[in-house]
Gaussian input, Z-matrix of N, CA and C with variables (Angstrom, degrees):
# hf/3-21g

backbone

0 1
 N
 C     1     B1
 C     2     B2     1     A1
 N     3     B3     2     A2     1     D1
 C     4     B4     3     A3     2     D2
 C     5     B5     4     A4     3     D3
 N     6     B6     5     A5     4     D4
 C     7     B7     6     A6     5     D5
 C     8     B8     7     A7     6     D6
 N     9     B9     8     A8     7     D7
 C    10    B10     9     A9     8     D8
 C    11    B11    10    A10     9     D9
 N    12    B12    11    A11    10    D10
 C    13    B13    12    A12    11    D11
 C    14    B14    13    A13    12    D12
 N    15    B15    14    A14    13    D13
 C    16    B16    15    A15    14    D14
 C    17    B17    16    A16    15    D15
 N    18    B18    17    A17    16    D16
 C    19    B19    18    A18    17    D17
 C    20    B20    19    A19    18    D18
 N    21    B21    20    A20    19    D19
 C    22    B22    21    A21    20    D20
 C    23    B23    22    A22    21    D21
 N    24    B24    23    A23    22    D22
 C    25    B25    24    A24    23    D23
 C    26    B26    25    A25    24    D24
 N    27    B27    26    A26    25    D25
 C    28    B28    27    A27    26    D26
 C    29    B29    28    A28    27    D27
 N    30    B30    29    A29    28    D28
 C    31    B31    30    A30    29    D29
 C    32    B32    31    A31    30    D30
 N    33    B33    32    A32    31    D31
 C    34    B34    33    A33    32    D32
 C    35    B35    34    A34    33    D33
 N    36    B36    35    A35    34    D34
 C    37    B37    36    A36    35    D35
 C    38    B38    37    A37    36    D36
 N    39    B39    38    A38    37    D37
 C    40    B40    39    A39    38    D38
 C    41    B41    40    A40    39    D39
 N    42    B42    41    A41    40    D40
 C    43    B43    42    A42    41    D41
 C    44    B44    43    A43    42    D42
 N    45    B45    44    A44    43    D43
 C    46    B46    45    A45    44    D44
 C    47    B47    46    A46    45    D45
 N    48    B48    47    A47    46    D46
 C    49    B49    48    A48    47    D47
 C    50    B50    49    A49    48    D48
 N    51    B51    50    A50    49    D49
 C    52    B52    51    A51    50    D50
 C    53    B53    52    A52    51    D51
 N    54    B54    53    A53    52    D52
 C    55    B55    54    A54    53    D53
 C    56    B56    55    A55    54    D54
 N    57    B57    56    A56    55    D55
 C    58    B58    57    A57    56    D56
 C    59    B59    58    A58    57    D57
 N    60    B60    59    A59    58    D58
 C    61    B61    60    A60    59    D59
 C    62    B62    61    A61    60    D60
 N    63    B63    62    A62    61    D61
 C    64    B64    63    A63    62    D62
 C    65    B65    64    A64    63    D63
 N    66    B66    65    A65    64    D64
 C    67    B67    66    A66    65    D65
 C    68    B68    67    A67    66    D66
 N    69    B69    68    A68    67    D67
 C    70    B70    69    A69    68    D68
 C    71    B71    70    A70    69    D69
 N    72    B72    71    A71    70    D70
 C    73    B73    72    A72    71    D71
 C    74    B74    73    A73    72    D72
 N    75    B75    74    A74    73    D73
 C    76    B76    75    A75    74    D74
 C    77    B77    76    A76    75    D75
 N    78    B78    77    A77    76    D76
 C    79    B79    78    A78    77    D77
 C    80    B80    79    A79    78    D78
 N    81    B81    80    A80    79    D79
 C    82    B82    81    A81    80    D80
 C    83    B83    82    A82    81    D81
 N    84    B84    83    A83    82    D82
 C    85    B85    84    A84    83    D83
 C    86    B86    85    A85    84    D84
 N    87    B87    86    A86    85    D85
 C    88    B88    87    A87    86    D86
 C    89    B89    88    A88    87    D87
 N    90    B90    89    A89    88    D88
 C    91    B91    90    A90    89    D89
 C    92    B92    91    A91    90    D90
 N    93    B93    92    A92    91    D91
 C    94    B94    93    A93    92    D92
 C    95    B95    94    A94    93    D93
 N    96    B96    95    A95    94    D94
 C    97    B97    96    A96    95    D95
 C    98    B98    97    A97    96    D96
 N    99    B99    98    A98    97    D97
 C   100   B100    99    A99    98    D98
 C   101   B101   100   A100    99    D99
 N   102   B102   101   A101   100   D100
 C   103   B103   102   A102   101   D101
 C   104   B104   103   A103   102   D102
 N   105   B105   104   A104   103   D103
 C   106   B106   105   A105   104   D104
 C   107   B107   106   A106   105   D105
 N   108   B108   107   A107   106   D106
 C   109   B109   108   A108   107   D107
 C   110   B110   109   A109   108   D108
 N   111   B111   110   A110   109   D109
 C   112   B112   111   A111   110   D110
 C   113   B113   112   A112   111   D111
 N   114   B114   113   A113   112   D112
 C   115   B115   114   A114   113   D113
 C   116   B116   115   A115   114   D114
 N   117   B117   116   A116   115   D115
 C   118   B118   117   A117   116   D116
 C   119   B119   118   A118   117   D117
 N   120   B120   119   A119   118   D118
 C   121   B121   120   A120   119   D119
 C   122   B122   121   A121   120   D120
 N   123   B123   122   A122   121   D121
 C   124   B124   123   A123   122   D122
 C   125   B125   124   A124   123   D123
 N   126   B126   125   A125   124   D124
 C   127   B127   126   A126   125   D125
 C   128   B128   127   A127   126   D126
 N   129   B129   128   A128   127   D127
 C   130   B130   129   A129   128   D128
 C   131   B131   130   A130   129   D129
 N   132   B132   131   A131   130   D130
 C   133   B133   132   A132   131   D131
 C   134   B134   133   A133   132   D132
 N   135   B135   134   A134   133   D133
 C   136   B136   135   A135   134   D134
 C   137   B137   136   A136   135   D135
 N   138   B138   137   A137   136   D136
 C   139   B139   138   A138   137   D137
 C   140   B140   139   A139   138   D138
 N   141   B141   140   A140   139   D139
 C   142   B142   141   A141   140   D140
 C   143   B143   142   A142   141   D141
 N   144   B144   143   A143   142   D142
 C   145   B145   144   A144   143   D143
 C   146   B146   145   A145   144   D144
 N   147   B147   146   A146   145   D145
 C   148   B148   147   A147   146   D146
 C   149   B149   148   A148   147   D147
 N   150   B150   149   A149   148   D148
 C   151   B151   150   A150   149   D149
 C   152   B152   151   A151   150   D150
 N   153   B153   152   A152   151   D151
 C   154   B154   153   A153   152   D152
 C   155   B155   154   A154   153   D153
 N   156   B156   155   A155   154   D154
 C   157   B157   156   A156   155   D155
 C   158   B158   157   A157   156   D156
 N   159   B159   158   A158   157   D157
 C   160   B160   159   A159   158   D158
 C   161   B161   160   A160   159   D159
 N   162   B162   161   A161   160   D160
 C   163   B163   162   A162   161   D161
 C   164   B164   163   A163   162   D162
 N   165   B165   164   A164   163   D163
 C   166   B166   165   A165   164   D164
 C   167   B167   166   A166   165   D165
 N   168   B168   167   A167   166   D166
 C   169   B169   168   A168   167   D167
 C   170   B170   169   A169   168   D168
 N   171   B171   170   A170   169   D169
 C   172   B172   171   A171   170   D170
 C   173   B173   172   A172   171   D171
 N   174   B174   173   A173   172   D172
 C   175   B175   174   A174   173   D173
 C   176   B176   175   A175   174   D174
 N   177   B177   176   A176   175   D175
 C   178   B178   177   A177   176   D176
 C   179   B179   178   A178   177   D177
 N   180   B180   179   A179   178   D178
 C   181   B181   180   A180   179   D179
 C   182   B182   181   A181   180   D180
 N   183   B183   182   A182   181   D181
 C   184   B184   183   A183   182   D182
 C   185   B185   184   A184   183   D183
 N   186   B186   185   A185   184   D184
 C   187   B187   186   A186   185   D185
 C   188   B188   187   A187   186   D186
 N   189   B189   188   A188   187   D187
 C   190   B190   189   A189   188   D188
 C   191   B191   190   A190   189   D189
 N   192   B192   191   A191   190   D190
 C   193   B193   192   A192   191   D191
 C   194   B194   193   A193   192   D192
 N   195   B195   194   A194   193   D193
 C   196   B196   195   A195   194   D194
 C   197   B197   196   A196   195   D195
 N   198   B198   197   A197   196   D196
 C   199   B199   198   A198   197   D197
 C   200   B200   199   A199   198   D198
 N   201   B201   200   A200   199   D199
 C   202   B202   201   A201   200   D200
 C   203   B203   202   A202   201   D201
 N   204   B204   203   A203   202   D202
 C   205   B205   204   A204   203   D203
 C   206   B206   205   A205   204   D204
 N   207   B207   206   A206   205   D205
 C   208   B208   207   A207   206   D206
 C   209   B209   208   A208   207   D207
 N   210   B210   209   A209   208   D208
 C   211   B211   210   A210   209   D209
 C   212   B212   211   A211   210   D210
 N   213   B213   212   A212   211   D211
 C   214   B214   213   A213   212   D212
 C   215   B215   214   A214   213   D213
 N   216   B216   215   A215   214   D214
 C   217   B217   216   A216   215   D215
 C   218   B218   217   A217   216   D216
 N   219   B219   218   A218   217   D217
 C   220   B220   219   A219   218   D218
 C   221   B221   220   A220   219   D219
 N   222   B222   221   A221   220   D220
 C   223   B223   222   A222   221   D221
 C   224   B224   223   A223   222   D222
 N   225   B225   224   A224   223   D223
 C   226   B226   225   A225   224   D224
 C   227   B227   226   A226   225   D225
 N   228   B228   227   A227   226   D226
 C   229   B229   228   A228   227   D227
 C   230   B230   229   A229   228   D228
 N   231   B231   230   A230   229   D229
 C   232   B232   231   A231   230   D230
 C   233   B233   232   A232   231   D231
 N   234   B234   233   A233   232   D232
 C   235   B235   234   A234   233   D233
 C   236   B236   235   A235   234   D234
 N   237   B237   236   A236   235   D235
 C   238   B238   237   A237   236   D236
 C   239   B239   238   A238   237   D237
 N   240   B240   239   A239   238   D238
 C   241   B241   240   A240   239   D239
 C   242   B242   241   A241   240   D240
 N   243   B243   242   A242   241   D241
 C   244   B244   243   A243   242   D242
 C   245   B245   244   A244   243   D243
 N   246   B246   245   A245   244   D244
 C   247   B247   246   A246   245   D245
 C   248   B248   247   A247   246   D246
 N   249   B249   248   A248   247   D247
 C   250   B250   249   A249   248   D248
 C   251   B251   250   A250   249   D249
 N   252   B252   251   A251   250   D250
 C   253   B253   252   A252   251   D251
 C   254   B254   253   A253   252   D252
 N   255   B255   254   A254   253   D253
 C   256   B256   255   A255   254   D254
 C   257   B257   256   A256   255   D255
 N   258   B258   257   A257   256   D256
 C   259   B259   258   A258   257   D257
 C   260   B260   259   A259   258   D258
 N   261   B261   260   A260   259   D259
 C   262   B262   261   A261   260   D260
 C   263   B263   262   A262   261   D261
 N   264   B264   263   A263   262   D262
 C   265   B265   264   A264   263   D263
 C   266   B266   265   A265   264   D264
 N   267   B267   266   A266   265   D265
 C   268   B268   267   A267   266   D266
 C   269   B269   268   A268   267   D267
 N   270   B270   269   A269   268   D268
 C   271   B271   270   A270   269   D269
 C   272   B272   271   A271   270   D270
 N   273   B273   272   A272   271   D271
 C   274   B274   273   A273   272   D272
 C   275   B275   274   A274   273   D273
 N   276   B276   275   A275   274   D274
 C   277   B277   276   A276   275   D275
 C   278   B278   277   A277   276   D276
 N   279   B279   278   A278   277   D277
 C   280   B280   279   A279   278   D278
 C   281   B281   280   A280   279   D279
 N   282   B282   281   A281   280   D280
 C   283   B283   282   A282   281   D281
 C   284   B284   283   A283   282   D282
 N   285   B285   284   A284   283   D283
 C   286   B286   285   A285   284   D284
 C   287   B287   286   A286   285   D285
 N   288   B288   287   A287   286   D286
 C   289   B289   288   A288   287   D287
 C   290   B290   289   A289   288   D288
 N   291   B291   290   A290   289   D289
 C   292   B292   291   A291   290   D290
 C   293   B293   292   A292   291   D291
 N   294   B294   293   A293   292   D292
 C   295   B295   294   A294   293   D293
 C   296   B296   295   A295   294   D294
 N   297   B297   296   A296   295   D295
 C   298   B298   297   A297   296   D296
 C   299   B299   298   A298   297   D297
 N   300   B300   299   A299   298   D298
 C   301   B301   300   A300   299   D299
 C   302   B302   301   A301   300   D300
 N   303   B303   302   A302   301   D301
 C   304   B304   303   A303   302   D302
 C   305   B305   304   A304   303   D303
 N   306   B306   305   A305   304   D304
 C   307   B307   306   A306   305   D305
 C   308   B308   307   A307   306   D306
 N   309   B309   308   A308   307   D307
 C   310   B310   309   A309   308   D308
 C   311   B311   310   A310   309   D309
 N   312   B312   311   A311   310   D310
 C   313   B313   312   A312   311   D311
 C   314   B314   313   A313   312   D312
 N   315   B315   314   A314   313   D313
 C   316   B316   315   A315   314   D314
 C   317   B317   316   A316   315   D315
 N   318   B318   317   A317   316   D316
 C   319   B319   318   A318   317   D317
 C   320   B320   319   A319   318   D318
 N   321   B321   320   A320   319   D319
 C   322   B322   321   A321   320   D320
 C   323   B323   322   A322   321   D321
 N   324   B324   323   A323   322   D322
 C   325   B325   324   A324   323   D323
 C   326   B326   325   A325   324   D324
 N   327   B327   326   A326   325   D325
 C   328   B328   327   A327   326   D326
 C   329   B329   328   A328   327   D327

   B1=1.5040
   B2=1.5140
   B3=1.3078
   B4=1.4954
   B5=1.4891
   B6=1.2953
   B7=1.4430
   B8=1.5263
   B9=1.3267
   B10=1.4851
   B11=1.5108
   B12=1.3301
   B13=1.4996
   B14=1.5053
   B15=1.3308
   B16=1.4744
   B17=1.5203
   B18=1.3027
   B19=1.4653
   B20=1.5167
   B21=1.3249
   B22=1.4881
   B23=1.5270
   B24=1.2940
   B25=1.4594
   B26=1.5099
   B27=1.2954
   B28=1.4705
   B29=1.5216
   B30=1.3563
   B31=1.4196
   B32=1.5368
   B33=1.3133
   B34=1.4791
   B35=1.5002
   B36=1.3137
   B37=1.4638
   B38=1.5493
   B39=1.2866
   B40=1.4462
   B41=1.5780
   B42=1.2859
   B43=1.4558
   B44=1.5672
   B45=1.3288
   B46=1.4342
   B47=1.5551
   B48=1.3698
   B49=1.4879
   B50=1.4701
   B51=1.3531
   B52=1.4425
   B53=1.5242
   B54=1.3447
   B55=1.4678
   B56=1.5326
   B57=1.2958
   B58=1.4739
   B59=1.4966
   B60=1.3045
   B61=1.4398
   B62=1.5017
   B63=1.3957
   B64=1.4735
   B65=1.4862
   B66=1.2813
   B67=1.4601
   B68=1.5697
   B69=1.3284
   B70=1.4419
   B71=1.5277
   B72=1.3400
   B73=1.4523
   B74=1.5457
   B75=1.3620
   B76=1.4817
   B77=1.5224
   B78=1.3452
   B79=1.4342
   B80=1.5061
   B81=1.3280
   B82=1.4606
   B83=1.4909
   B84=1.3314
   B85=1.4455
   B86=1.5532
   B87=1.3167
   B88=1.4388
   B89=1.4836
   B90=1.3256
   B91=1.5337
   B92=1.4972
   B93=1.3723
   B94=1.4371
   B95=1.5349
   B96=1.3354
   B97=1.4743
   B98=1.5668
   B99=1.3378
   B100=1.4687
   B101=1.5251
   B102=1.3599
   B103=1.4159
   B104=1.5084
   B105=1.3710
   B106=1.4756
   B107=1.4822
   B108=1.3386
   B109=1.4229
   B110=1.5470
   B111=1.3026
   B112=1.5010
   B113=1.5161
   B114=1.3514
   B115=1.4517
   B116=1.4978
   B117=1.3411
   B118=1.4830
   B119=1.5503
   B120=1.2841
   B121=1.4984
   B122=1.4822
   B123=1.3444
   B124=1.4445
   B125=1.5245
   B126=1.3532
   B127=1.4130
   B128=1.5475
   B129=1.3186
   B130=1.4779
   B131=1.5629
   B132=1.3530
   B133=1.4435
   B134=1.5418
   B135=1.2619
   B136=1.4357
   B137=1.5354
   B138=1.2977
   B139=1.4753
   B140=1.5370
   B141=1.3204
   B142=1.4317
   B143=1.5444
   B144=1.3543
   B145=1.4613
   B146=1.5221
   B147=1.3218
   B148=1.4026
   B149=1.5273
   B150=1.2996
   B151=1.4261
   B152=1.5367
   B153=1.2945
   B154=1.5156
   B155=1.5377
   B156=1.3207
   B157=1.4580
   B158=1.5442
   B159=1.3185
   B160=1.4893
   B161=1.5400
   B162=1.3675
   B163=1.4491
   B164=1.5082
   B165=1.3303
   B166=1.4817
   B167=1.5245
   B168=1.3005
   B169=1.4576
   B170=1.5154
   B171=1.3685
   B172=1.4988
   B173=1.4946
   B174=1.3253
   B175=1.4567
   B176=1.4803
   B177=1.3418
   B178=1.4936
   B179=1.5175
   B180=1.2992
   B181=1.5192
   B182=1.4961
   B183=1.3763
   B184=1.4212
   B185=1.5273
   B186=1.2963
   B187=1.4635
   B188=1.5550
   B189=1.3080
   B190=1.5075
   B191=1.5084
   B192=1.3373
   B193=1.4368
   B194=1.5037
   B195=1.3428
   B196=1.4474
   B197=1.5426
   B198=1.3351
   B199=1.4476
   B200=1.5322
   B201=1.2699
   B202=1.5042
   B203=1.4760
   B204=1.3275
   B205=1.4560
   B206=1.5365
   B207=1.3624
   B208=1.4245
   B209=1.4949
   B210=1.3262
   B211=1.4370
   B212=1.5199
   B213=1.3486
   B214=1.4542
   B215=1.5599
   B216=1.2565
   B217=1.5202
   B218=1.5315
   B219=1.3073
   B220=1.4320
   B221=1.5690
   B222=1.2711
   B223=1.4706
   B224=1.5790
   B225=1.3295
   B226=1.4895
   B227=1.5085
   B228=1.2744
   B229=1.4999
   B230=1.4895
   B231=1.3086
   B232=1.4573
   B233=1.4999
   B234=1.3611
   B235=1.4689
   B236=1.4908
   B237=1.2941
   B238=1.4921
   B239=1.5265
   B240=1.3486
   B241=1.4640
   B242=1.5351
   B243=1.3442
   B244=1.4550
   B245=1.5784
   B246=1.3213
   B247=1.4597
   B248=1.5654
   B249=1.3387
   B250=1.4961
   B251=1.4980
   B252=1.3047
   B253=1.4653
   B254=1.5505
   B255=1.2991
   B256=1.4786
   B257=1.5459
   B258=1.3023
   B259=1.4948
   B260=1.5298
   B261=1.3234
   B262=1.4338
   B263=1.4919
   B264=1.3915
   B265=1.4634
   B266=1.5914
   B267=1.3195
   B268=1.4740
   B269=1.4794
   B270=1.3064
   B271=1.4683
   B272=1.5235
   B273=1.3125
   B274=1.4813
   B275=1.5482
   B276=1.3201
   B277=1.4292
   B278=1.5102
   B279=1.3200
   B280=1.4710
   B281=1.5476
   B282=1.3167
   B283=1.4550
   B284=1.5196
   B285=1.3288
   B286=1.4900
   B287=1.5490
   B288=1.3114
   B289=1.4878
   B290=1.4808
   B291=1.3573
   B292=1.4795
   B293=1.5345
   B294=1.3244
   B295=1.4917
   B296=1.5375
   B297=1.2994
   B298=1.4118
   B299=1.5174
   B300=1.3271
   B301=1.4351
   B302=1.5550
   B303=1.3386
   B304=1.4454
   B305=1.5614
   B306=1.3303
   B307=1.4824
   B308=1.5244
   B309=1.3468
   B310=1.4669
   B311=1.5274
   B312=1.2832
   B313=1.4927
   B314=1.4881
   B315=1.3449
   B316=1.4789
   B317=1.5249
   B318=1.3225
   B319=1.4209
   B320=1.5276
   B321=1.3531
   B322=1.4300
   B323=1.5772
   B324=1.3443
   B325=1.4765
   B326=1.4752
   B327=1.3106
   B328=1.4816
   B329=1.5480
   A1=109.43
   A2=118.09
   A3=121.43
   A4=109.89
   A5=117.78
   A6=120.37
   A7=108.88
   A8=116.65
   A9=119.86
   A10=113.68
   A11=116.06
   A12=120.37
   A13=111.09
   A14=117.08
   A15=120.61
   A16=111.89
   A17=116.86
   A18=122.40
   A19=109.49
   A20=117.75
   A21=121.53
   A22=110.14
   A23=121.09
   A24=125.99
   A25=114.17
   A26=117.28
   A27=119.51
   A28=113.79
   A29=118.43
   A30=120.32
   A31=113.13
   A32=117.60
   A33=118.09
   A34=111.45
   A35=118.69
   A36=122.07
   A37=111.71
   A38=115.60
   A39=121.70
   A40=110.40
   A41=116.82
   A42=120.45
   A43=111.09
   A44=114.90
   A45=120.82
   A46=111.48
   A47=113.57
   A48=120.16
   A49=112.72
   A50=117.35
   A51=122.93
   A52=110.48
   A53=118.49
   A54=122.96
   A55=112.59
   A56=117.99
   A57=119.42
   A58=113.09
   A59=119.12
   A60=122.00
   A61=113.64
   A62=116.36
   A63=117.73
   A64=109.66
   A65=119.01
   A66=122.02
   A67=108.55
   A68=116.05
   A69=122.41
   A70=108.92
   A71=116.09
   A72=118.27
   A73=106.72
   A74=113.51
   A75=118.45
   A76=114.02
   A77=117.78
   A78=120.95
   A79=111.79
   A80=117.87
   A81=124.52
   A82=110.82
   A83=118.65
   A84=125.18
   A85=108.17
   A86=115.82
   A87=120.27
   A88=112.96
   A89=117.27
   A90=121.51
   A91=114.03
   A92=114.72
   A93=119.26
   A94=111.36
   A95=116.07
   A96=120.66
   A97=109.96
   A98=114.31
   A99=117.66
   A100=111.80
   A101=118.77
   A102=120.40
   A103=114.47
   A104=114.28
   A105=119.18
   A106=113.82
   A107=117.95
   A108=124.98
   A109=110.48
   A110=117.37
   A111=120.73
   A112=112.35
   A113=117.06
   A114=121.71
   A115=115.32
   A116=117.23
   A117=118.25
   A118=111.31
   A119=117.23
   A120=119.55
   A121=108.66
   A122=115.64
   A123=122.62
   A124=104.98
   A125=115.88
   A126=122.11
   A127=107.54
   A128=114.90
   A129=118.34
   A130=103.45
   A131=112.65
   A132=119.22
   A133=110.32
   A134=118.88
   A135=121.94
   A136=112.10
   A137=115.85
   A138=120.93
   A139=107.84
   A140=118.23
   A141=120.64
   A142=111.81
   A143=115.38
   A144=118.33
   A145=113.42
   A146=119.75
   A147=121.79
   A148=108.97
   A149=121.71
   A150=124.75
   A151=107.24
   A152=118.78
   A153=119.98
   A154=109.52
   A155=118.41
   A156=122.07
   A157=110.16
   A158=114.37
   A159=117.98
   A160=111.72
   A161=116.40
   A162=119.80
   A163=110.56
   A164=115.04
   A165=119.20
   A166=112.22
   A167=116.84
   A168=120.38
   A169=112.70
   A170=116.26
   A171=121.03
   A172=111.83
   A173=117.92
   A174=123.28
   A175=114.77
   A176=113.98
   A177=120.90
   A178=109.01
   A179=115.69
   A180=123.53
   A181=106.15
   A182=112.73
   A183=120.90
   A184=106.84
   A185=116.78
   A186=121.70
   A187=110.26
   A188=113.55
   A189=118.09
   A190=104.36
   A191=115.55
   A192=123.96
   A193=112.53
   A194=118.49
   A195=122.01
   A196=105.18
   A197=113.26
   A198=121.20
   A199=109.45
   A200=117.23
   A201=121.34
   A202=108.93
   A203=114.47
   A204=121.26
   A205=109.47
   A206=115.32
   A207=119.63
   A208=115.46
   A209=116.69
   A210=120.10
   A211=109.23
   A212=116.64
   A213=118.42
   A214=109.41
   A215=111.38
   A216=116.53
   A217=110.89
   A218=116.76
   A219=122.25
   A220=111.83
   A221=115.72
   A222=121.02
   A223=106.05
   A224=115.30
   A225=119.72
   A226=106.58
   A227=116.18
   A228=123.38
   A229=108.79
   A230=116.13
   A231=123.24
   A232=107.71
   A233=116.79
   A234=120.62
   A235=110.37
   A236=116.00
   A237=122.13
   A238=106.22
   A239=117.61
   A240=118.19
   A241=111.35
   A242=115.91
   A243=120.10
   A244=112.64
   A245=113.92
   A246=121.02
   A247=111.90
   A248=116.17
   A249=119.14
   A250=111.65
   A251=117.08
   A252=122.19
   A253=109.82
   A254=115.19
   A255=118.65
   A256=109.10
   A257=119.00
   A258=124.23
   A259=107.68
   A260=120.33
   A261=122.53
   A262=112.58
   A263=115.68
   A264=119.86
   A265=111.07
   A266=114.62
   A267=117.39
   A268=112.16
   A269=119.82
   A270=121.43
   A271=110.84
   A272=116.98
   A273=121.75
   A274=108.58
   A275=117.94
   A276=119.27
   A277=114.35
   A278=114.76
   A279=122.43
   A280=110.07
   A281=116.11
   A282=120.73
   A283=109.25
   A284=115.77
   A285=120.16
   A286=108.55
   A287=117.91
   A288=122.41
   A289=108.34
   A290=119.20
   A291=122.68
   A292=111.60
   A293=116.41
   A294=121.08
   A295=108.95
   A296=118.99
   A297=122.60
   A298=110.68
   A299=118.00
   A300=121.78
   A301=111.06
   A302=116.64
   A303=123.38
   A304=107.99
   A305=117.46
   A306=120.67
   A307=111.35
   A308=116.58
   A309=119.75
   A310=112.68
   A311=118.60
   A312=120.78
   A313=115.80
   A314=115.58
   A315=117.54
   A316=111.05
   A317=120.04
   A318=123.64
   A319=110.13
   A320=116.65
   A321=121.92
   A322=105.62
   A323=114.33
   A324=117.35
   A325=112.63
   A326=114.72
   A327=119.90
   A328=109.23
   D1=-45.93
   D2=-178.75
   D3=-96.68
   D4=146.57
   D5=178.43
   D6=-68.63
   D7=144.34
   D8=177.80
   D9=-57.31
   D10=-32.50
   D11=178.31
   D12=-65.05
   D13=-42.21
   D14=177.99
   D15=-62.64
   D16=-45.00
   D17=178.70
   D18=-64.51
   D19=-47.51
   D20=-178.85
   D21=-61.80
   D22=-36.15
   D23=179.79
   D24=-71.34
   D25=-16.78
   D26=-178.14
   D27=-117.57
   D28=5.02
   D29=-176.47
   D30=-59.33
   D31=-44.36
   D32=-178.71
   D33=-62.22
   D34=-44.66
   D35=174.60
   D36=-54.93
   D37=-50.19
   D38=-179.65
   D39=-58.28
   D40=-45.84
   D41=-176.52
   D42=-69.05
   D43=-45.24
   D44=176.07
   D45=-55.57
   D46=-43.63
   D47=177.33
   D48=-62.25
   D49=-38.79
   D50=-179.58
   D51=-65.06
   D52=-30.02
   D53=-178.71
   D54=-93.37
   D55=-0.20
   D56=-178.08
   D57=-62.07
   D58=-42.04
   D59=-175.17
   D60=-79.07
   D61=-37.57
   D62=-174.73
   D63=-166.18
   D64=162.93
   D65=176.67
   D66=-64.36
   D67=149.39
   D68=178.70
   D69=-146.38
   D70=156.40
   D71=173.23
   D72=-97.01
   D73=169.18
   D74=-170.82
   D75=-55.20
   D76=-46.43
   D77=-179.78
   D78=-60.86
   D79=-41.13
   D80=178.16
   D81=-61.28
   D82=-42.54
   D83=179.66
   D84=-60.28
   D85=-52.00
   D86=-179.29
   D87=-61.30
   D88=-42.68
   D89=176.77
   D90=-63.68
   D91=-40.90
   D92=179.43
   D93=-62.77
   D94=-43.92
   D95=-179.10
   D96=-66.34
   D97=-41.03
   D98=176.79
   D99=-64.03
   D100=-43.32
   D101=178.90
   D102=-63.65
   D103=-46.09
   D104=-178.29
   D105=-65.71
   D106=-25.51
   D107=-178.41
   D108=-94.10
   D109=9.86
   D110=-176.30
   D111=53.68
   D112=36.30
   D113=177.16
   D114=84.49
   D115=1.91
   D116=-177.65
   D117=-80.42
   D118=-20.51
   D119=177.01
   D120=-112.00
   D121=118.21
   D122=174.96
   D123=-130.00
   D124=138.84
   D125=-177.29
   D126=-121.61
   D127=133.07
   D128=172.39
   D129=-69.82
   D130=146.74
   D131=-177.95
   D132=-59.44
   D133=-41.87
   D134=-178.33
   D135=-63.81
   D136=-36.81
   D137=179.55
   D138=-70.63
   D139=-47.02
   D140=-176.74
   D141=-61.56
   D142=-44.91
   D143=-179.12
   D144=-69.54
   D145=-30.98
   D146=177.57
   D147=-68.02
   D148=-36.61
   D149=177.30
   D150=-70.09
   D151=-44.86
   D152=179.12
   D153=-58.43
   D154=-43.47
   D155=-179.10
   D156=-62.90
   D157=-42.06
   D158=179.83
   D159=-66.74
   D160=-36.52
   D161=179.30
   D162=-71.53
   D163=-35.96
   D164=174.07
   D165=-62.71
   D166=-42.02
   D167=179.03
   D168=-64.43
   D169=-32.82
   D170=174.79
   D171=-77.86
   D172=-4.18
   D173=-178.56
   D174=65.56
   D175=34.59
   D176=175.06
   D177=-88.31
   D178=-31.39
   D179=178.55
   D180=-132.57
   D181=163.31
   D182=176.25
   D183=-130.83
   D184=134.01
   D185=177.55
   D186=-99.11
   D187=143.58
   D188=177.41
   D189=-140.54
   D190=123.23
   D191=177.70
   D192=-74.46
   D193=130.69
   D194=-177.43
   D195=-130.15
   D196=136.67
   D197=174.03
   D198=-115.47
   D199=124.52
   D200=175.11
   D201=-116.88
   D202=141.47
   D203=-178.18
   D204=-56.27
   D205=129.18
   D206=178.82
   D207=82.52
   D208=-1.95
   D209=179.91
   D210=-125.29
   D211=163.06
   D212=179.33
   D213=-82.09
   D214=159.00
   D215=179.92
   D216=-68.59
   D217=135.12
   D218=-175.06
   D219=-133.30
   D220=145.25
   D221=177.84
   D222=-95.50
   D223=118.67
   D224=177.53
   D225=-98.16
   D226=134.46
   D227=-178.12
   D228=-107.57
   D229=138.88
   D230=178.48
   D231=-132.48
   D232=152.48
   D233=176.06
   D234=-73.46
   D235=142.88
   D236=172.30
   D237=-92.92
   D238=170.17
   D239=173.89
   D240=-57.83
   D241=-40.47
   D242=176.80
   D243=-60.92
   D244=-41.99
   D245=176.76
   D246=-61.20
   D247=-37.76
   D248=176.12
   D249=-64.93
   D250=-37.33
   D251=178.35
   D252=-67.82
   D253=-42.00
   D254=-179.85
   D255=-67.96
   D256=-39.09
   D257=176.93
   D258=-58.92
   D259=-49.73
   D260=-178.41
   D261=-58.91
   D262=-45.37
   D263=179.71
   D264=-65.29
   D265=-41.49
   D266=177.82
   D267=-66.26
   D268=-38.08
   D269=176.41
   D270=-61.09
   D271=-46.48
   D272=-179.03
   D273=-63.88
   D274=-43.26
   D275=179.08
   D276=-63.47
   D277=-39.39
   D278=177.85
   D279=-63.28
   D280=-44.66
   D281=-178.92
   D282=-62.56
   D283=-44.35
   D284=-177.67
   D285=-66.23
   D286=-41.26
   D287=179.98
   D288=-63.51
   D289=-49.21
   D290=179.68
   D291=-57.89
   D292=-41.48
   D293=-179.30
   D294=-65.48
   D295=-39.46
   D296=178.42
   D297=-65.78
   D298=-45.19
   D299=179.03
   D300=-59.81
   D301=-41.63
   D302=178.38
   D303=-61.86
   D304=-44.55
   D305=-179.76
   D306=-63.71
   D307=-43.21
   D308=-178.41
   D309=-73.34
   D310=-40.75
   D311=-178.72
   D312=-87.62
   D313=-19.27
   D314=-177.91
   D315=78.72
   D316=6.35
   D317=-179.82
   D318=-77.12
   D319=130.68
   D320=179.84
   D321=-125.18
   D322=165.77
   D323=174.24
   D324=-61.67
   D325=147.13
   D326=-179.19
   D327=-77.90

């Protein structure tokens, strides 16, 4: 339904938003985004993890490996203070962009 370019351009914002409330592991992030979008957003595992690694390298998120008895080892990601700043800036930019698109196209909520 959505162009791959549109999805690719908003992945960082979507992932940062998924981590705003609490730490999550990669599968949990993908599942949350899929559920909240009613199945319209699906991410290949390789794509999701490459974005997570890039964001970790930029110090927007921090990964911590956790082992729980009877479960496999998972890396839980959490927002860093720098990541919270990036999230706030990206949210503001997205709202401004969406408002401009609405003005130009005349599209309003149904």
